[in-house]
Structures are given as C-alpha cells and as structure tokens.
TORLUMTOR-293436 format. One record per residue (C-alpha): residue in three letters; x, y, z. Coordinates in steps of 0.05 Angstrom, whole numbers, plus 5000, padded with zeros to 4 digits. Layout:
ALAXYZ ...
***
This chain:
MET722471331065 ALA715871241109 PHE712370671112 GLU707670241154 ALA709369561186 PRO702569131209 ALA706068761260 PHE708469431298 LYS701569741283 GLU700369821363 CYS707369991393 SER709570771399 LEU711971181343 TYR719471161330 MET723671541285 LEU730571201254 THR734671731224 PHE742171501206 CYS747771681150 CYS754271221136 PHE760271281101 THR764870811078 CYS772570821056 ALA775671241002 GLU776770710956 HIS769470620946 THR768771390943 LYS773271420886 LYS769270880849 MET763271180855 GLY766671910838 ASN762472210887 SER765172410955 TYR757972300986 ALA758771600954 GLY757971031014 GLN755970321018 LEU752470021086 LYS756269661137 SER751369101130 ALA753468701203 ARG753369401239 PHE747269571209 GLU743968971222 GLU745868981296 ALA743169651300 LEU737069561278 HIS736069061318 ASN737569381376 SER732970001358 ILE727169681338 GLU727969271404 ALA728769861441 SER722270181409 LEU718469491425 ARG719869561495 SER719370331501 SER713070381536 THR713371161514 GLY712471431450 ASP718871681439 PRO724671221451 GLN731671461432 PRO733771491366 ILE739670901358 PHE742070981285 THR746571601294 GLN751071111321 LEU752470851248 TYR757471321223 LEU764971081215 GLU769771391258 PRO771372171229 ASP778572111231 GLN777971791160 TYR775972441130 PRO779273221136 THR774673481182 ASN774674181215 PRO775874131287 ASP770574701297 ASP764874271274 LYS764173771326 SER758973151323 LYS752873431356 MET746673101366 ASP740273341399 LEU735472641426 SER731073011464 LEU724772941407 LYS717973041429 SER712472701401 ASP704672791411 VAL698672561375 ALA696673121329 GLY704672961304 HIS709773511278 VAL710273831208 LEU715473691161 MET715274371113 ASN719874461048 CYS721975241058 GLN725975260988 SER722275490938 SER716275930949 ASN713075650877 GLY710974970893 LEU709974850815 GLU716074950787 ASP720774270764 VAL721473860802 ASP727873690772 ASP731274170803 ASP730473860874 ASP737073490893 GLU737472880947 SER739573321012 ASP734473601064 THR730774051034 SER729774491089 SER737874591083 PRO742374941027 PRO742874390975 LEU749274060971 PRO753874050916 TYR754873470878 LEU763273380878 GLN764773050813 GLY771472740816 PRO776672870758 PRO776272460686 PRO781171950680 ASP787472300647 GLY787572300570 CYS779772160557 CYS774572540517 THR770573090564 VAL766973440500 ASP760173510512 GLY755173000476 PHE760772510470 CYS763371990513 GLN769471930555 ALA772571450496 GLY771371920448 LYS764171700411 ASP759172150385 LEU752071930430 ARG748072570404 LEU741672280369 VAL742572770307 SER748872390294 MET746471670315 ALA739871640282 THR741271260224 GLU747670900253 PRO746370140262 ILE746670050337 GLU747569430376 VAL742669350436 PRO744468760472 ALA738068310500 GLY733768630551 PHE735669310536 GLU732269890504 LEU734570600472 VAL733371190515 GLY735271910507 ALA739172290565 LYS738573040568 SER744773400585 PRO744674130616 SER749874330582 ILE747274210511 PRO740374260521 GLU738274210452 HIS740873500442 ILE738772860461 LEU743772300476 VAL742971610457 CYS743571080515 ALA741870360522 VAL739070210591 ASP736469440619 LYS728269500612 ARG728769170685 PHE730969950708 LEU725170300673 PRO718470310690 ASP712570020655 GLU707370510619 ASN704570590692 GLY709670790716 LYS711470170754 ASN715769630775 ALA722269980756 LEU727969620797 LEU732570150844 GLY738970280813 PHE741870260749 SER744469780688 GLY747070080618 SER751370020568 CYS754470640522 VAL752770550453 GLY758770910424 CYS764470570449 GLY761069900469 GLU763569930545 LYS758869480588 GLY756869350657 PHE755470040685 ARG752169880752 TYR751270600779 PHE747871180736 THR753371560772 GLU759371260735 PHE755271200673 SER753471950677 ASN760672060680 HIS763071650621 ILE757472000574 ASN759972710601 LEU753572920631 LYS757873450675 LEU752473550729 SER752674050787 THR747373670821 GLN746572910838 PRO746172450782 LYS739572140782 LYS736171740723 GLN729171980731 LYS731972680722 HIS736172590659 LEU733471940625 LYS727972260586 TYR725271950529 TYR724071260500 LEU727671280428 VAL723570910369 LYS725070870294 ASN719971240245 SER717271010180 GLN724571130152 GLY727770710198 ALA731271330231 LEU731671380298 CYS727971940339 LYS724772160401 GLY718971800423 ALA714471840490 LEU716372090552 ILE719071600605 CYS713471580657 TRP717771580722 LYS712371690765 ASP706571090784 CYS700971420744 LYS695871220802 THR700071640849 ARG700772260811 GLN693472290789 PHE692272240874 SER697572710893 GLY695573190837 ALA689673310875 SER692273970909 SER691974310838 SER686374310793 LYS689574650730 PRO695674300692 THR702774580705 SER705674950642 SER710374430626 SER705773850631 SER701474320572 SER706774500531 LEU707173740521 SER702673510470 SER700272750458 LYS703972840388 GLU709872990419 ASN709872490467 GLY708971990412 GLY705171410426 THR708770850393 ASN713670210420 GLY707570050479 HIS707970670516 SER702271040523 PRO702171730520 SER701972120586 SER700372930599 LEU703772870673 SER711672830680 LEU715372790742 SER714573560747 ASP706973500742 SER705773350806 PRO706373920866 PRO705473510919 ALA712273260908 ARG715673850935 GLY712973671004 GLN716172970999 SER723573161025 SER727672970971 SER722172570938 SER727772140886 SER732071850945 GLY725471580980 ILE726571881045 PHE718871981044 GLY717171350987 THR721071060929 PRO718871380863 GLU724170950845 LEU720970350863 GLY714770580838 ARG710769980873 GLU704170040918 TYR705169590983 SER698169401008 PHE700069671072 ILE700170351051 LYS692970681053 PRO692471321017 LEU689871981055 THR684272341017 ASN685873021002 THR679973531022 THR683474131010 HIS687274440944 THR693974800962 THR700474860925 LYS704174640993 THR704673921012 LEU705373931090 PRO706773181100 ILE704773051175 VAL710272651214 PRO710172611294 THR717872761297 ALA723172801254 LEU731272751259 ARG735773221212 VAL742172971199 ASN746873361154 GLY753173081127 LEU758373691112 THR763073741062 ASN768073941106 GLY768073301143 LEU764072871191 SER758873281220 VAL752373211246 GLU746773661271 GLY740673411297 ARG734173761317 PRO727473651322 ARG723174031271 SER715774141290 ALA713574721251 GLU706374681272 PRO700674831215 HIS697575481219 PRO689775391246 HIS687075811203 LYS691775541131 PRO689374851123 THR693674341100 GLY694373891050 HIS697073111048 ALA701772821008 HIS700072170976 PRO701271441002 GLN708571541024 LEU705571811097 PRO700271351118 ALA694371551148 ASN691271001192 ARG693771191254 THR692970611321 ARG691270931384 GLY694171641360 GLN700771301346 SER702270931279 ARG709870831265 ARG712971151223 LEU721471041189 LEU724871581172 LEU731471491128 SER734972081107 GLY742572251090 PRO746172711040 PRO746672480957 GLN749871870947 VAL751071591010 GLY747770940998 LYS741070991019 THR738170550974 GLY742569950994 ALA740370151063 TYR733770121051 LEU733269521006 GLN738069151072 PHE732769491118 LEU727569231082 ARG730768501082 ILE732268601156 LEU725168851167 PHE721368281132 ARG725767711168 MET724068061229 LEU716468071215 ILE717067301197 ARG720767231260 LEU715167631301 LEU709767071278 GLU714466451292 VAL717766181354 ASP722165621375 VAL720565091413 TYR723464471440 ASP723063871392 GLU725363251430 GLU722662561431 GLU720962221501 ILE726761701524 GLU723861021512 GLU725160381536 ASP725059701508 VAL720059521564 VAL715358811547 GLU708059081572 ASP703358711613 PRO698458461559 GLU693758491620 ALA694659261622 PRO688359591605 VAL687859971537 SER684860661523 SER687160921462 GLY679461201437 LEU677161501492 GLN675462171496 TRP676462201584 PRO679961731629 ASP676461161657 LEU678461131737 GLU677760351737 ASP682960321687 ILE687460881703 GLN687660461778 LYS689859821743 MET695560121708 THR702860131737 PHE705960751748 ASP712160911720 PRO717161201761 CYS722561421701 PRO721662081683 ARG720862061611 ASP721162751574 ALA727262951538 LYS728963571589 PHE730262981639 ARG735262591596 ARG741062801630 CYS738262681698 SER738361961737 ALA733161521714 VAL728861251765 TYR729860451785 SER723460041777 ASP722459281773 ARG721459401698 SER726959731691 VAL731959561621 GLN738959771627 ARG738360431589 LEU744760681624 THR749560241595 GLY753960671538 VAL749661261549 LYS751761821504 ARG754262521534 GLU750162981495 LYS753463661471 CYS753064181526 GLU752664871518 GLU759765261552 SER754965421605 GLY755364641628 GLU747364671602 MET744664131560 LYS743964331484 ARG736964181468 ASN733564061398 THR727864661379 VAL724664811311 SER721665411298 ILE713565371291 ARG708265901267 LEU704566231324 SER696166091319 LYS691366531338 PHE691466161406 ALA698866281426 ALA700466531493 HIS704167171488 ASN709667541526 ALA711068331536 PHE712568561473 HIS706168371445 HIS701068881425 CYS694568871379 GLU687369191383 GLN684768561415 CYS688468521481 HIS691169091490 ARG686069261547 TYR687768601585 SER695468741581 GLU695369481588 PRO693069991641 GLY688070451611 PRO689471211602 ALA685171361663 ARG687870751703 PRO694970951731 LEU699570421755 SER697870551822 ASP690370331812 CYS690769711850 THR690669491924 PHE695669091960 HIS693168552019 ALA696768162059 PHE694367452067 THR696867042126 PHE696466322145 CYS699465762185 SER703165272146 SER703164602180 MET709364412137 LEU713365042160 GLY710464982234 GLU710365732231 GLU705466342198 VAL706866562135 GLN704667172102 LEU703867312028 HIS702067931992 PHE696968061935 ILE697368571885 ILE690268661862 PRO688369121803 LYS681069421809 ASN678169061754 LYS680968401782 GLU677768481851 ARG671968191833 HIS675367441841 PHE676367641916 ILE672067641972 PHE673568212025 SER671768402097 GLN665268912112 GLN669369322154 GLY676169502127 ARG676469182062 HIS681468612091 LEU682768042042 GLU678867452059 SER679466882010 MET679166801936 ARG672566591901 LEU672665841872 PRO666665541840 LEU662964921847 ILE664364281825 SER657064211809 ASP656864841763 GLN653764651703 ASP655965271658 SER660164851603 ASP664165421585 THR666565701638 LEU673365541667 LYS673165351746 SER680965281762 PRO685165891784 ILE691965881741 PHE698466031780 THR704566201741 PRO711066241781 THR716066691741 THR723166981756 GLY727567421712 ARG722167381658 GLN718567991661 GLU719168201592 HIS719967411561 GLY714967061604 LEU709266791561 LEU703867131611 ASN699567411560 LEU693366901553 TYR688567341531 HIS688666941461 ALA690166311490 MET684266381529 GLU679266601471 GLY678467221508 ALA674866861555 GLU674367041638 HIS679566691680 LEU684066781733 HIS690866851731 ILE696367041785 LEU702967071773 VAL707366871832 VAL713667271837 LYS719567511891 GLN719568041922 HIS725568401906 GLU722768291827 MET715468541844 PRO716369281814 LEU718469021753 TYR713068491735 ARG707669111764 LYS709969481711 TYR710269031653 TRP703268771671 PRO699469211710 ASN693368871695 HIS694668261726 ILE694867971801 LEU700367881833 LEU702267361887 VAL708767621927 LEU712967171953 PRO715667312031 ALA723567612024 VAL726466992044 PHE725366691985 ASN728567181944 THR734866661916 SER730266161929 GLY728565571870 VAL721965381834 GLY721364951891 ALA719365561938 ALA714165791895 ARG710665161885 PHE710064951946 MET707165661966 ILE702565611917 LYS699465001941 GLU700065122015 LEU696165791998 SER691065431954 TYR689364892005 HIS688765412063 ASN684465782012 LEU680765131997 GLU678565062068 LEU676465892073 GLU672065802018 ARG668765142049 ASN667265552103 ARG664066082077 LEU660165732024 GLU658465132075 GLU653865812112 GLN650465842046 GLY648365132048 VAL653764861996 ARG657164192012 ARG663764272040 GLN666163671986 ASP662264151928 VAL667864681925 TRP672164691869 PRO679164341898 PHE683364481827 ILE688664891805 LEU692464991741 ILE699965101751 MET703565261689 ASP711165461668 ASP711366181635 SER714165811573 CYS707965481547 VAL706165761490 LEU701865301446 TRP696964751457 ASN695564161411 THR690663671405 HIS692662961377 THR687362581335 THR688061811306 GLY687361861226 HIS682961461185 HIS687260851182 GLY688860851253 ASN696260991247 SER697861681229 SER696062301285 GLU693162951258 VAL696263491308 VAL691964161306 ASN693364731349 VAL688064841402 SER686465421450 LEU688865321521 LYS680965431543 SER678964861503 VAL685164381530 LEU682364571604 LEU675464631588 HIS676263871574 MET680063621633 GLU675763941682 CYS669463621644 SER672862931664 PRO668462471709 LYS670762191776 LEU676162851765 SER676263001841 HIS678362211848 TYR684962461811 ALA690662831848 VAL694663161788 CYS692863101715 GLY696563351654 VAL698663271581 ARG704463151552 SER710563531514 TRP709463641435 SER714463281386 SER714263221314 LYS716062491322 ALA711762311373 PRO708361601364 SER702161591320 ALA698061141367 GLY698460931436 ALA694760911509 ALA690561601504 PHE692561591580 SER697961451621 ARG700261421694 CYS707261761696 HIS710162401709 LEU707463031703 HIS710663731689 ASP709964451660 PHE702564441658 ILE698564001719 VAL691464031740 LEU692863961820 ASN688063741870 VAL690364101927 ASP685263721972 LEU688162991962 THR694863271957 GLN693963622022 ASN699663232054 VAL704663151998 GLN708363741997 TYR713264011939 ASP720964121966 LEU721564821979 ASN728464771976 ARG729364551912 TYR732064871843 MET730864291790 CYS727263711777 GLU722263861839 GLU717163591794 VAL719162921791 ASP720762961870 PHE713463171885 ASN710662631823 LEU714262091865 ARG711962361936 VAL704662301908 ASN704261671874 SER708261331940 SER702361631974 GLY697961161933 LEU694361701896 LEU693361821821 LEU697162151768 CYS693562191697 ARG696762441630 PHE692362671578 ASN696462371514 HIS691362721465 PHE693463361486 SER700663711487 ILE703764291501 MET709264651451 LYS715065041506 LYS718165641477 HIS725565561481 ILE726966221536 THR734266491542 THR733166871592 GLY731666761673 GLY729766171707 HIS734165881756 LYS739465901695 ALA739366621716 ILE743266441776 LEU750466531765 ILE755566181814 LYS760566691822 PRO766166881876 LYS763667131941 HIS768667771933 ALA769267871864 SER768768551834 MET763068801796 GLU767568931739 SER771968291726 VAL768967731693 SER769167081730 PRO771766391700 ARG767165911704 ILE767965531772 PRO767764721766 SER762364411791 SER766764021834 GLN768864631878 TYR762064761899 VAL764064321956 CYS770264412005 ALA772364172073 PRO768964612130 ASP773065152150 SER778265102090 GLU781365642054 ASN777465501992 THR773866001949 VAL766966261978 LEU762966281929 ASP756666771926 ALA750766221911 PRO745065891952 ALA747565311985 GLN741864921960 LEU743565061894 LEU750964891904 LEU749164191928 GLU743563991872 LYS749164181814 PHE754563831856 LEU751163211854 GLN748363271790 SER756063281764 CYS760062911810 SER756062371834 GLN761061841802 HIS765762091857 LEU760161961914 PHE757361391889 PRO762660991842 GLN760060291845 ALA752960611818 PHE756860901758 GLN753660631694 ASN750360021736 SER742959991731 SER742359331765 ASN744959611831 PRO741560301825 VAL743160861889 LEU738160831949 ALA734761511953 ILE729961562019 ASP723562042009 SER728262531960 TYR729262441894 LEU735762851874 ASP739162851809 LEU746162411818 GLY747262531743 PRO745362061671 GLN750661581697 VAL746761311756 CYS740861071769 VAL736061201829 CYS731060821868 TYR725861241904 VAL723660951971 SER718061332014 SER719161272095 ARG712661442106 PRO707560892134 HIS702760622089 SER706460872038 VAL706960501960 ASN714460241943 MET716459801891 ASP718959141913 HIS726059171925 ASN727758431954 GLY732958161909 VAL735658921896 VAL742759091924 PHE744259791923 SER750760071907 GLY749160731954 LEU744761112007 LEU743061851998 LEU739662092055 TYR738062822045 LEU735263302101 CYS731462652135 ASP725262722178 SER723862372246 PHE720161842196 VAL726161552172 VAL728561072233 SER734160642241 GLY729759962229 LEU728160272161 LEU734460242128 LYS736659532159 LYS731459322113 PHE736259432048 ARG741759022021 PHE748159382003 LEU754459161960 LYS760859141997 GLY764659781992 ALA757660171979 THR757860931994 LEU753861402035 CYS752562092034 VAL747962432093 VAL746163172079 SER743863632132 GLN743464332151 ASP748764412198 ARG754264012239 SER750763862298 SER744363592272 LEU748563172218 ARG752962862281 GLN745762712319 MET742862392253 ILE748161932248 VAL747361692320 ARG740261612322 LEU740361202259 GLU745560812285 LEU749360872222 GLU755860772252 ASP754160012260 GLU754559872183 TRP758660482157 GLN765160752164 PHE766061402173 ARG773061832171 LEU774362582197 ARG776762772128 ASP770062542093 GLU766263152118 PHE764763702079 GLN760564252068 THR758064782009 ALA762765271991 ASN758065822025 CYS760766272079 SER757966192147 GLU751766742142 ASP749866372072 ARG747965802124 PRO751865232081 LEU749564492075 TYR753664012109 LEU755163222076 LEU758562632108 THR760362002065 GLY762061362085 ARG763460652063 HIS759660062079 ILE763459522123 
***
C-alpha cells in the first residue's frame, strides 16, 4: 500500500517493509500456515520509532525498522541453511527506482491468476489445513453436506439475514457451477465499485452456519479447494437475482474495482480485452440496482503492474475508496506494461520452510527508449523537492497485511493529529486574599501602560506563576499566611513537580522545533543545496566585564545570509558590533529588538523556528548555546546565528547564559552608540531593548474583554504582533523590564491591564537602565525571580502586559533537568539509584559518596528540599520569614523568604516589627556590612546559614561581619557540597542566634 501523508510531505522519503507472524493456534484457526495477526503494541512502538527516525533523518534514506517485527523463529520449523538476511543499504535518488513485474509476458491476462505474493518472485502456494474429521468434501456442497449449487437452490426458499445479499461464487474445481452464498452488504461494493469494507462477513445458505469472519474460513466451509490464496474479489463473481418466475438466477457482475480507477488506469490499452468483450450487457444483467459494467477486475492492464494488487501493497482495491490527498498521474503513453515508479523498495519473502528474510533493493531503471506507463492514484505524483513520502507494506499471503494496514492508518491518523497539537502548561496563578489599596490606579481598558499609573502601583514581590508554586514565597507587608496548610503537590519520581498540561491545536503563528518542515519556511531553517554547512563565519567577540572584572571572549557563528545584521571592520573583516535601530525609526512594521534564546539539550526539541511566529518578517534571532553543544545546534539550525558561551560555562545553569546575554548586549549598545554618534545620532536614540525568550514558548495570545465586561475572548496572535505592540509603548525607555503573563484556561476574565510584578520566560529588557543590575551567573533555578527582585529594589519599573499571554510547551528533554546527579565514579553501564537531596552536602573531608554534579546545583537542590532542617523555626511560619540578603534562593514551599538589598539607595520594604526566624548569607560581597545586619531582629534560637566559595573566605566573613557577637557556631556545623576538591565545592556554616 502506498499513499501520501500531507503532514510528512516535506520530509525525506522512507520505505517501511515488514512481515509479522503469530502463534500456531491462530494459524490453525485461519487454516493457513501464513495466517497471522499483528502484535499491536510492538507494531505501534516500532511505527513510532521508524516515523521518528524518518523525521529526524536529514538524508533521503533512513534505515527501515519494520523488519524487527518478526517474532522469534523458534516457533516455526526452520531450515538452518535459511538464515535471516537483510541488506539495508538502500539508495534512493530523485528519479526513483522502478518496481517491475516480470511474472507474465502478457499484461492482458486475467488478473485473477495473481496471488498476493511479491509478483517478481515465484508464487507462494496456499497451504490449506486438512478438513475436520467426518465432514463432507464433495465439490458444490458445504462441509455439513448441503448442496450449494445454483441449479439446486434456484427454487428453494432461502432465509437471507437482514443486511445480507445473495451472491454467486465460482469454484475452480467445478467451473460450470455457481455456488450460492449470503454475504453482508457492507463487505460488497456499491454500483460504482466503491465503499466495500475490508474483510468478510458471510453465512452458509445450506446448513445455516453463521458468523464467518474470514473469507479463508468461508472458502474452506464451502469446499472451494483452492491452490491459491482465497480472495473474495476473485471468487465472489455475481449478484444473484430472481427472474420473472421467481427463480434465483445469475445477475450482474460484482464490480470490485473502483469504476473511475478502472477507466483511468485502463487508459494504457485502447482495446477492450477478450474477457470484457465476451460479456454482453445482457449477460451482466441490469436488475437489482447494479448497473452493468463492461469491465471486470481483469480489464485493467495496469493492475498487472501493481505488486499484489488485491492485497493492497500499492493500494487497496478491497477498500475501493478515494483519498483526497492522493493525486492521479496523467498517462502519457499507451503500453501493456505498467511500471510504477517508486524511489526504493525492500523485498521480504516469507518462506514456507521457516522464517527467512531476504532483502534487497530493486532498481530496474526504465530503458531510455522504452516509455514507461504509470499506475493510477496508488502511486501519487506530486513530489516535493524531489522526495514525497511512500510507505510500502509487503508480506506473503494471509500474514495479516489488512489488519496491519488498518492499525497503521489508526496510528498514523493519531500521529498526524498529534503533529497539529501541542501539550502546553495550563495552570492558574497563585492568588492570595490580599486587600487591594482603594487608591491603586485602575488601568483595565488601556492599550499601553501609563507611566505615572505604573509608578504609583506597588510591586508584588511574590512570584505568582504556577511554576513557582513549590518555591518559597517572598514576604511583603501585605502578605497573607498562604503557607499554612500548604499541600504537598504530587511529584514525579525524579522529585520534579508534576504540572498540569492541556493539548492545544497549533495555529499558523506557532513556533516550531527541528522536525517542522514546510514549503514556506524551509529556506529559513534548512541549508540550500548550494550552501554547505561550512558556509558561515566564526567571529570572536571580546569585551571587559565590569562584573567579572576580567576580559570575556564569546564566539559568534554567523551564516552568510545573516551578516547584514553585523558591522565588520574594513580590514580583516573583524566583527565590531551588532546593528541596532533607532528609537526614532518610524517604520511601524519593523521589529527592533534582537531576540536571544538561551537553550541547552534541545537542539531537536527547542522551539527555535520563529518563521511562522514572525509571519515571515525580518528579525534578528540569536541562539545562545554552550560550547560543547555548538556542533549539534549548528547541524540542526544551520541558518541561525549562534552565540557560543566560553567553555568554562559548559556545566553552568541558565543564569550564566542570561548574564552573558545582558553583558554582551550592554557592551554592544555602547559600541553602537559610539558608531552612530559619529554619524550625528544622539546616544540616547539608539534602541536599548532586547527580547530574551525561552525555547519552549509556542503560542501567543491576546485577551480581549467581551461586550459585558466579564467574559474574555482569547485569540492566537503572532509573536511579531505582540512584540511590535510592546515596542510601540509610549515612554518605553522608562521601563526596565516588560513582559506578558502565562496562559491559563482559568485566567481571570477581567482585571488590571498592567501589573508591577515578576516577569519571566518572555521579557523585553532595557539593557541601558539595568546596566548595574546583574543576573546571578551561578544559578540553575529561580534566576529570574532573583533578578526581578534586584531590579525592583534598584527603584526600576517592571511592567506586565496582562492582555497578552504566552503558551509554553511541555518539553521533557533538556534544560537544567538534563543534568543527572550521580556518583562521581559510577560506571557507565550501571544504573545509579536516585541520591536523596540530604546527601548533596556532607561534612568537609568526609568519606561520603562524591557526586558528579556542579556544586551550585547541589546547593540549590539541597536548600530546596532540606531547608526545614536548616531553618526549623521558619517551617510553615510566614509571620517569621528567613532574611535573605541580596539573593533570593528557593527554600521550598514551606518557608517564606524576605528579600533585602544591601545596596545604598535601594528600595526595601519596611521591616520594622518583623522578627526573622533565620538569616541566609549567600556569597556576600563587600556591600554587606555588620552595621546592616544589626538592624534586624531575630527569634531566640533562629538559625543562620552562610555560604561561601572556600573555607578561608567563610572564616573571614564570620570575622568581618562580627557574626560571633550574636550567633553561636560549632565545629560540627560546617558543611560542603558533596563534590571533590577539583570540582570546587561550596562551603556552608550554620549557627544559632544567642
């Protein structure tokens, strides 16, 4: 069977070939040694694997996988000389190989003589099981001994079940007779040769036995005594009708072939065949609603060219339906041979003496001076870039190809539907019963934020997004005790939180992964034929980071067609800067912000194809990747600009990528200001914004208030329209960060159009205003919450556009979750048990298991899971939060954190009257001084945790901050992350308030 699947049209060609056998019991029941039934689970698994392998393959010839579907051969008598052989070195080319049928020199013979085996190999005998003991085996009689011949039954009363029809069967052993059969109408074609269901359902009119579900069983029961495979199309010849005397007689021929198909494919012969011309309209009859036909199954010469036409290897005459996506080929020549063109084929022969497979490509090319005819729709014509998809299902008779085909269609249909859908997170924001300030400005109907209104709003320091629901709440003076009775959410086995998702149909504005191919965007994501992978340039970009206090060297990989976005020196083509537009540019349809996407472990699954999300518009998109992953991203995204982080960040978290994006962008802003200032442009007119977007953002929505003000309409829109709208905001350069909210099916219908709150996943960042606010480059988790709190404490504005939302795809691979925490010296083969997070830290120089994971990741995971041991008085006690200086670290959902900045002139909440249950000092810098700490009040027995990069700086900090005045320390209260010394562990010291 060959057909074309529209969703796969742009992918490389792939042939699937398989055979499957089952147990002897089923074989006996079918009365055929080849009878088999699909092993559904194994088939589905292999089908998924093969289609996925096909999609992943960049060549035109991935390896077939279906040959794995054979069951173990020891269930069958086997000849030891017949080893399973499979030559998988198939080659395909644009012209395609030709499948020829060389079995018969006369293409006009009756196709009834075909069997279901591969027609270029010897016919496979039909091995009929012995009849049951004592049953009748006389020709023309059923096994119960009842006469079925039309001459005997013509005047007999026959009970025909509802929905059944009487038809005449021809027996090769008594060709002069017709046998009377009752067959379910659904398994017979209509007058156009269409709509016959695959399979069979029949009853014996002699003995009355019902429920024959296979034509094989039925042919045995009525003693057809066949030497070839029983096929209903071959043996059920006529409709039976009553004449004027009421006697049963032969009526019209059963039109098994689609009439349109036959007329089309019959074009290769201008003369009627002998078999068709011998049948007059009168003989065919015209009664019973079945129109006479001058063409039978044998009338269509191209049927010869179809390898096993009835089995459906290149079509399903049994099914007889037309699929809208199959396009017929026009026939340009008249020839008695039909040579269907298919790019590759794999032959699988099931031999009778056991299980043996021989596979080889058949590539008989058409001779240049011998025109080649085409079969009708079964071989679709339209080729997309040379290579449309074909699926070949072949196997010996009665192996279960029909069942396999139907199962295949079911799975393929599900997969095609799934290709149009995506699982996105669907979670409500964490709400608190907060009494709103009646003086707070209302901005529900505004299209853009009003700067004065936003400045009057109070920043909400607590992260509300559902992805933070297992993270520590941030204390504020308006906090409500949300932590009392917090339920433990269900966790995955990995300890990760189980999150709610819903399946959403992709719109035309979706972002896509590397498996997406279509006619519109293939130039965007794939290298052209004349553009080798190496057709891009490598550029070092060096700048001094004030934060790191040292020179940083990043590398850009720039495809030739993206070089227009950069400025190069006249001499030596040295990369000088990345072009930035001006704030005053008036083109309302041009995007200004460069888009940066930090991504790791998702070269295939990251949603990095923004062509449709951008409506095909020009944009600057930069993938920020780790050095060791650069070749993979370069392979999958050859037309994308890559920003490659230094090797020292190969095991770092996303904080390092965000830190570098921001540092690079500020440095580039200064370079562009210098360059454009020489051209007379004011420095402040250079565009200072960038978009930092996650690699899982898939769809963008706008929310409009309904007519009655309480309902909300959600419409899919493009990323381009969202970004253009935000870039057009009045006084945009006064905002430090702008963002959108996460989509939820239960999102509130009304509410403020804008909020001052946490932003994440999709942020428009002002690198000029935030020059002195940095991402923590060490962080793996919650780096955005930490950054937002720093921005707000610096007196800068964050603004969320609530009428826009993003849908984030649930991607199971990559990200920080890809880092497995395992023992340092575990063998590659052994599967390590999951190490409890309590073992992520240990006493210094202890004999504990050394772990192979970054120290920072171990620290963050430890604090997330074990903070109730570090801060027991804070457990489920939001009234007495843990004081965190300059850094937000997640201490788990049962502990509330109060963030305070040590920077001069910073904006902090009023902490008067708050008594803290603990103090967290994480990698403190010189802004943290003893005088600051003495301003805060702590519970008696409150706990302290100090984190430092080595033991000596830990002790120096204790002395510098005069901590021993108020805190008691013991030698056994010192810990380190469970790394070896060359992996630079972090050190922790705990103490109790006196």
